C-alpha positions in Angstrom: -44.4 303.5 71.3 -43.1 306.4 69.2 -44.2 310.0 69.3 -42.3 313.1 68.2 -43.4 316.7 68.1 -41.6 319.2 65.8 -42.1 322.2 63.7 -42.0 322.1 59.9 -42.0 325.2 57.7 -44.4 326.4 55.0 -42.1 329.0 53.5 -41.1 331.0 56.6 -44.1 330.0 58.7 -43.6 327.2 61.3 -46.3 324.6 61.5 -46.6 322.1 64.4 -46.3 318.5 63.3 -46.5 315.2 65.2 -45.0 311.9 64.0 -46.3 308.9 65.9 -47.4 305.3 65.5 -50.7 304.9 63.8 -53.6 303.0 65.3 -56.9 301.5 64.2 -58.6 304.8 64.7 -56.4 306.3 61.9 -57.3 303.8 59.2 -59.8 305.9 57.3 -57.4 308.9 57.4 -54.6 306.7 56.1 -56.7 305.4 53.2 -57.7 309.0 52.4 -54.0 310.0 52.2 -53.5 307.1 49.8 -56.4 308.2 47.7 -55.1 311.8 47.6 -51.6 310.7 46.7 -52.5 308.1 44.1 -55.6 309.3 42.3 -57.1 307.5 39.3 -56.0 306.0 37.0 -53.9 304.5 39.8 -55.7 301.2 40.6 -57.7 301.7 43.8 -57.1 298.1 44.8 -53.4 299.1 45.4 -54.4 301.6 48.1 -54.0 300.3 51.7 -56.9 298.2 52.9 -58.0 297.7 56.5 -56.6 294.1 56.6 -53.1 295.3 55.6 -53.3 298.3 58.0 -54.4 296.0 60.8 -51.5 293.7 60.2 -49.1 296.7 60.3 -50.2 297.7 63.8 -50.5 294.1 65.0 -47.3 292.5 63.7 -44.9 295.5 63.8 -46.5 298.6 65.4 -43.0 300.3 65.7 -42.8 300.3 61.9 -46.3 301.9 61.4 -45.8 305.7 61.5 -48.0 308.6 60.5 -47.5 312.4 60.5 -50.1 315.0 61.5 -50.1 318.7 60.7 -52.5 320.8 62.8 -54.2 317.6 63.9 -54.7 316.2 60.4 -53.0 313.0 59.2 -51.2 313.9 56.0 -48.7 311.2 55.5 -47.5 307.7 56.6 -44.5 305.4 56.4 -44.6 301.6 57.0 -41.9 299.1 57.4 -41.2 295.5 58.5 -38.1 293.6 59.6 -36.5 291.1 57.3 -33.3 289.1 57.3 -31.4 290.6 54.4 -28.2 289.1 52.8 -26.4 291.8 50.8 -24.9 289.0 48.6 -28.4 288.1 47.4 -30.3 291.3 46.5 -32.8 290.1 43.9 -36.4 290.2 45.1 -39.7 291.8 44.2 -41.7 294.3 46.3 -44.5 291.7 46.6 -42.2 289.0 47.8 -40.4 291.0 50.4 -43.4 292.9 51.8 -45.9 290.0 51.4 -47.8 292.4 49.1 -48.1 294.9 51.9 -49.6 292.4 54.4 -46.2 291.9 56.2 -47.1 288.4 57.4 -43.4 287.6 56.8 -42.2 290.1 59.4 -39.1 288.7 61.2 -38.6 290.2 64.7 -35.1 288.5 64.7 -34.1 289.9 61.3 -31.3 292.4 60.7 -32.9 295.0 58.4 -35.9 297.4 58.5 -37.4 297.3 55.0 -39.6 300.1 53.8 -43.0 299.0 52.6 -44.4 302.4 51.7 -43.9 306.1 52.2 -46.7 308.5 51.3 -47.5 312.2 51.8 -50.6 314.0 50.6 -49.6 316.3 47.7 -50.6 319.7 49.3 -48.2 319.0 52.2 -45.2 317.7 50.3 -43.5 321.2 50.3 -43.2 320.9 54.1 -40.4 318.2 54.0 -42.5 315.6 55.8 -41.2 312.7 53.8 -37.7 313.5 55.0 -38.9 313.7 58.6 -40.7 310.4 58.3 -37.5 308.8 57.0 -35.5 310.2 59.8 -38.0 308.8 62.3 -37.7 305.4 60.8 -33.9 305.7 61.1 -34.5 306.2 64.8 -36.5 302.9 64.9 -33.5 301.2 63.3 -31.1 302.5 66.0 -33.6 301.7 68.8 -34.0 298.1 67.6 -30.2 297.7 67.0 -30.7 296.7 63.3 -28.0 296.8 60.7 -29.8 299.1 58.2 -32.9 300.6 56.7 -33.4 299.3 53.1 -36.0 299.8 50.4 -36.5 299.7 46.7 -36.7 303.2 45.2 -38.6 303.7 41.9 -36.6 305.5 39.3 -39.4 307.3 37.4 -37.1 309.4 35.3 -35.4 306.4 33.7 -37.8 305.9 30.9 -36.6 309.1 29.2 -33.0 307.9 29.1 -33.5 304.1 28.6 -32.5 304.2 25.0 -29.1 305.5 25.8 -28.3 304.5 29.4 -28.4 301.3 31.4 -30.1 301.5 34.7 -26.7 301.5 36.4 -25.4 304.3 34.2 -28.6 306.3 34.9 -28.2 306.0 38.7 -24.5 306.9 38.4 -25.5 310.2 36.7 -28.1 310.9 39.3 -25.6 310.4 42.1 -23.1 312.6 40.2 -25.7 315.3 40.0 -25.8 315.2 36.2 -29.4 314.1 36.2 -32.3 314.5 38.7 -34.8 311.8 39.5 -37.9 312.6 41.5 -37.6 309.6 43.8 -33.9 308.7 43.9 -32.8 312.3 44.4 -35.2 312.6 47.3 -33.8 309.4 48.8 -30.3 310.7 48.5 -31.3 313.9 50.2 -32.7 311.7 53.0 -29.3 310.1 53.5 -29.9 306.9 51.6 -27.2 305.4 49.4 -27.6 303.1 46.3 -26.8 299.4 46.9 -27.9 297.6 43.8 -30.3 297.7 40.8 -33.2 295.2 41.0 -34.9 294.3 37.8 -38.6 293.3 37.7 -39.1 294.8 41.2 -42.6 296.0 40.5 -44.8 296.9 37.5 -43.9 300.5 36.7 -43.8 301.9 33.2 -41.7 305.0 34.1 -39.0 302.9 35.8 -39.3 300.1 33.2 -39.9 297.8 36.2 -36.6 298.6 37.8 -35.8 299.8 41.3 -32.7 300.9 43.2 -32.1 299.3 46.6 -31.3 302.3 48.7 -29.7 301.7 52.1 -29.1 303.7 55.3 -26.7 301.9 57.6 -27.0 302.1 61.3 -23.9 304.3 62.3 -23.8 302.6 65.7 -23.3 299.1 64.2 -19.9 298.1 62.9 -19.7 297.1 59.3 -18.4 293.6 58.9 -14.7 293.5 57.9 -14.0 297.0 59.1 -12.8 298.4 62.4 
């Protein structure tokens, strides 16, 4: 099982944090973090429920991580293993994550797929999302998988949709000409764009688009390269 102790910084003040696998005892705290992160009018039925969380810790406990600061759970990240073919990238979030229930988890797959990452708003300045991502990279290496992958929302896109295609928008974000709240964060975490996926999830800001963002396992050889 996974547990890591570290210090994060609130300005210049170090704060002790722990990243570990979450358990059944954490369910109420995890749902609270969802409520804090996605308040109304976000639909409450899209917050984690206990059946989903129970599946996470039962089917793939290594991919069920939470972060504590001063003993309080303030964030989480969840993944499952899938068998991903880079030549066939089209899918929806509901299809590839089983709507968050991960009953399609494939222990023999090649890719750790991000179901969700969430940090309570008052704690986002501590860089916890980046540390959760780094911890999931470590799971990829530990399991000998090819990559970490997930669909990133592009919430800034709606402001430029009249003049830019999704691909052109992402190219400008990567070039530093535009900043997107989600995609820029993922770039800072070491993820790289792989493909645009249309109709990935219902999201007015992204116009239902997402960017598949990849982190390749540096200990695995890329096919066709030496």
